[in-house]
C-alpha positions as CSV (number, residue, x, y, z in Angstrom):
1,M,44.3,-88.9,47.9
2,S,42.7,-90.7,51.0
3,R,45.4,-89.4,53.2
4,M,44.5,-85.8,52.4
5,V,40.8,-86.1,53.1
6,L,40.9,-86.3,56.9
7,P,43.1,-83.2,57.5
8,I,41.0,-81.1,55.2
9,F,37.8,-82.3,56.8
10,I,39.1,-81.6,60.3
11,L,40.3,-78.1,59.2
12,I,36.9,-77.3,57.9
13,L,35.2,-78.6,61.1
14,L,37.6,-76.5,63.3
15,L,36.9,-73.4,61.2
16,I,33.1,-73.9,61.6
17,L,33.4,-74.5,65.3
18,S,35.5,-71.4,65.8
19,G,33.1,-69.2,63.7
20,T,35.8,-68.3,61.3
21,A,34.3,-70.1,58.3
22,P,31.2,-68.0,57.9
23,A,33.2,-64.8,58.1
24,Q,35.7,-66.1,55.5
25,A,32.8,-67.3,53.3
26,S,31.2,-63.9,53.6
27,R,34.4,-62.2,52.6
28,A,34.8,-64.7,49.7
29,R,31.3,-64.0,48.5
30,A,32.0,-60.2,48.8
31,T,35.2,-60.6,46.9
32,I,33.4,-62.5,44.1
33,R,30.5,-60.0,44.0
34,K,32.7,-56.9,43.6
35,P,33.6,-57.6,40.0
36,E,30.0,-58.4,39.2
37,I,28.8,-55.2,40.8
38,Q,31.4,-53.1,39.0
39,A,30.6,-54.7,35.7
40,T,26.9,-54.0,36.2
41,A,27.7,-50.4,37.1
42,D,30.0,-50.0,34.0
43,K,27.3,-51.4,31.8
44,S,24.7,-49.0,33.2
45,A,27.0,-46.1,32.8
46,N,27.7,-47.0,29.1
47,Q,23.9,-47.4,28.4
48,S,23.3,-44.0,30.0
49,S,26.1,-42.5,27.9
50,E,24.6,-44.0,24.7
51,A,21.2,-42.7,25.6
52,R,22.6,-39.2,26.0
53,A,24.5,-39.3,22.8
54,P,23.0,-37.0,20.2
55,A,21.4,-38.5,17.0
56,A,23.3,-38.2,13.8
57,A,22.6,-34.9,12.0
58,L,20.2,-35.2,9.1
59,P,21.1,-33.8,5.7
60,H,19.5,-30.5,4.7
61,P,18.6,-29.3,1.1
62,G,21.3,-27.4,-0.6
63,P,21.0,-24.1,-2.5
64,E,20.0,-25.9,-5.7
65,M,17.1,-27.6,-4.1
66,Q,16.1,-24.5,-2.2
67,K,16.0,-22.5,-5.4
68,L,13.9,-25.2,-7.1
69,M,11.4,-25.5,-4.3
70,S,11.1,-21.7,-4.1
71,A,10.3,-21.5,-7.8
72,L,7.9,-24.4,-8.1
73,T,6.3,-25.4,-4.8
74,G,2.5,-24.9,-4.9
75,T,-0.5,-25.8,-7.0
76,W,-0.7,-24.4,-10.5
77,S,-3.4,-24.2,-13.1
78,I,-1.9,-25.0,-16.6
79,A,-2.9,-24.1,-20.1
80,L,-1.3,-26.1,-22.9
81,K,-0.8,-25.3,-26.5
82,S,0.6,-27.9,-29.0
83,E,2.2,-26.7,-32.2
84,P,0.9,-28.0,-35.6
85,S,2.3,-31.3,-36.6
86,H,1.8,-34.1,-39.1
87,S,-0.5,-35.9,-36.7
88,S,-2.3,-32.7,-35.7
89,P,-2.2,-30.0,-38.5
90,Q,-4.2,-27.5,-36.5
91,G,-2.2,-28.0,-33.3
92,G,-4.1,-28.5,-30.1
93,V,-4.9,-27.1,-26.6
94,G,-5.5,-28.5,-23.2
95,Q,-5.7,-27.6,-19.6
96,G,-5.0,-29.1,-16.2
97,E,-3.2,-28.8,-13.0
98,E,0.3,-29.3,-11.5
99,T,1.1,-29.6,-7.8
100,W,4.7,-29.5,-6.7
101,R,5.6,-30.4,-3.1
102,P,8.8,-31.1,-1.1
103,G,9.7,-34.7,-0.6
104,P,11.0,-36.1,2.7
105,G,13.3,-33.7,4.4
106,G,13.1,-31.3,1.5
107,L,15.7,-33.3,-0.4
108,S,13.5,-33.9,-3.4
109,L,10.6,-32.2,-5.2
110,I,7.5,-34.2,-6.2
111,E,5.2,-33.2,-9.0
112,D,1.6,-34.5,-9.4
113,Y,0.4,-33.7,-12.9
114,Y,-3.0,-33.9,-14.7
115,S,-4.1,-32.5,-18.0
116,T,-6.8,-33.2,-20.6
117,G,-7.2,-31.9,-24.1
118,S,-6.4,-32.8,-27.7
119,E,-3.7,-35.2,-26.5
120,G,-6.2,-37.0,-24.2
121,E,-6.1,-37.4,-20.5
122,I,-2.6,-37.5,-19.0
123,R,-1.8,-38.3,-15.4
124,G,1.8,-38.1,-14.3
125,L,4.2,-38.2,-11.3
126,G,7.7,-36.7,-11.2
127,V,10.5,-36.8,-8.6
128,T,13.4,-34.5,-8.9
129,W,16.5,-34.4,-6.6
130,W,20.0,-32.9,-6.6
131,D,22.9,-35.2,-7.4
132,E,25.9,-33.6,-5.8
133,K,28.4,-36.0,-7.5
134,E,27.0,-35.4,-11.0
135,Q,26.2,-31.7,-10.3
136,R,22.8,-31.9,-11.8
137,F,19.2,-32.7,-10.9
138,Q,18.1,-36.3,-11.5
139,V,14.6,-36.7,-12.7
140,T,12.2,-39.7,-12.7
141,W,9.0,-39.3,-14.6
142,C,6.0,-41.7,-14.6
143,D,2.7,-41.3,-16.6
144,N,-0.1,-43.2,-18.1
145,G,1.3,-42.8,-21.6
146,T,4.8,-44.3,-20.9
147,P,4.9,-48.0,-21.9
148,A,7.5,-48.8,-19.3
149,G,5.6,-46.9,-16.6
150,C,8.4,-44.6,-15.7
151,A,11.6,-43.2,-17.2
152,V,14.7,-41.6,-15.8
153,L,16.0,-38.6,-17.8
154,K,19.4,-39.6,-19.1
155,H,20.9,-36.1,-18.8
156,G,18.8,-34.8,-15.9
157,A,18.3,-31.1,-15.4
158,R,20.3,-28.0,-14.5
159,W,19.9,-24.4,-13.7
160,E,21.1,-22.2,-16.6
161,G,20.8,-18.8,-15.1
162,N,17.2,-18.4,-14.1
163,Q,16.0,-21.1,-16.4
164,L,15.7,-24.8,-15.4
165,V,16.6,-27.0,-18.4
166,A,15.9,-30.7,-18.6
167,T,17.3,-32.8,-21.4
168,D,16.8,-36.4,-22.5
169,E,16.9,-38.8,-25.4
170,S,14.2,-41.3,-26.1
171,D,13.2,-43.9,-28.7
172,M,9.9,-43.1,-30.4
173,G,8.6,-45.5,-33.0
174,G,12.1,-47.0,-33.5
175,K,13.7,-43.5,-34.0
176,V,15.8,-41.7,-31.4
177,F,14.7,-38.1,-30.5
178,S,16.3,-35.5,-28.4
179,F,14.1,-33.8,-25.8
180,R,14.5,-30.5,-24.1
181,E,12.2,-28.9,-21.6
182,V,12.8,-25.3,-20.4
183,F,11.2,-23.8,-17.3
184,S,11.4,-20.0,-17.6
185,D,9.7,-16.6,-16.9
186,F,9.4,-17.3,-13.2
187,T,7.3,-14.9,-11.1
188,P,5.7,-15.6,-7.7
189,T,2.4,-16.4,-9.5
190,S,3.4,-17.9,-12.9
191,F,6.0,-19.7,-15.0
192,T,6.3,-21.2,-18.5
193,Q,7.3,-24.6,-19.6
194,T,8.4,-25.0,-23.3
195,I,9.1,-28.5,-24.7
196,Y,11.3,-29.0,-27.8
197,L,11.8,-32.1,-29.8
198,G,14.1,-33.1,-32.7
199,E,16.7,-35.5,-34.0
200,P,20.0,-35.7,-32.1
201,G,22.5,-33.1,-33.4
202,G,19.8,-31.3,-35.3
203,E,17.5,-28.3,-34.6
204,L,15.0,-28.9,-31.9
205,K,11.5,-27.6,-32.7
206,K,9.0,-26.3,-30.2
207,V,6.2,-28.7,-29.8
208,V,4.3,-27.8,-26.6
209,T,4.1,-24.6,-24.5
210,I,2.6,-24.8,-20.9
211,V,1.7,-21.6,-19.1
212,A,1.3,-22.2,-15.3
213,T,-0.7,-19.8,-13.0
214,K,-0.6,-20.3,-9.3
215,V,-3.8,-21.3,-7.7
216,A,-4.7,-19.2,-4.7
217,P,-5.2,-21.3,-1.5
218,A,-8.8,-21.8,-0.4
219,A,-10.1,-19.3,2.2
220,G,-8.8,-20.1,5.7
221,V,-6.0,-22.3,4.3
222,K,-2.4,-21.0,4.9
């Protein structure tokens, strides 16, 4: 190795004295820098391309949700009538208000419910959305009278012609009951909700009728 040191040192010295070394060093640095510059340019171009790429298209409500929102969106004054029963031989009445509003992106419909009357004060919140796979509306309902806080309707809801029909089964006092709620008689200013209850496989009896009347917006509110 010692025999190679002197010739290399002399060669470097000669190159320095002749002014060749700086030029070669500059060319070497330029050669090394070219890939770095190109890589930086490519990265900037990629970042610019990504910035220009359009955002993924957001989903839009389908015809089922559009029909539901058209029928129910708004604030409604409600009048309730309960049919006579063992616990209430004379039946009962009540009043309250429902407000239906679109959820995020119009992909769901949210109901805020309040009523008071012979059944006491009831406050509730419902969320309904269309399940494309199951071809039905899924419904989650929460209120101050549900022991678990919220419940998901097992069979959801569907349009049957111009009626919206929700069905479920629930355990009440250790006994299973079938539930059916029908939204009908839709007009721009009113609709009717009728709730039926009974044993699975048997005749369902009407237990509650709710007549909803649209509340006119306050003056100056569109």
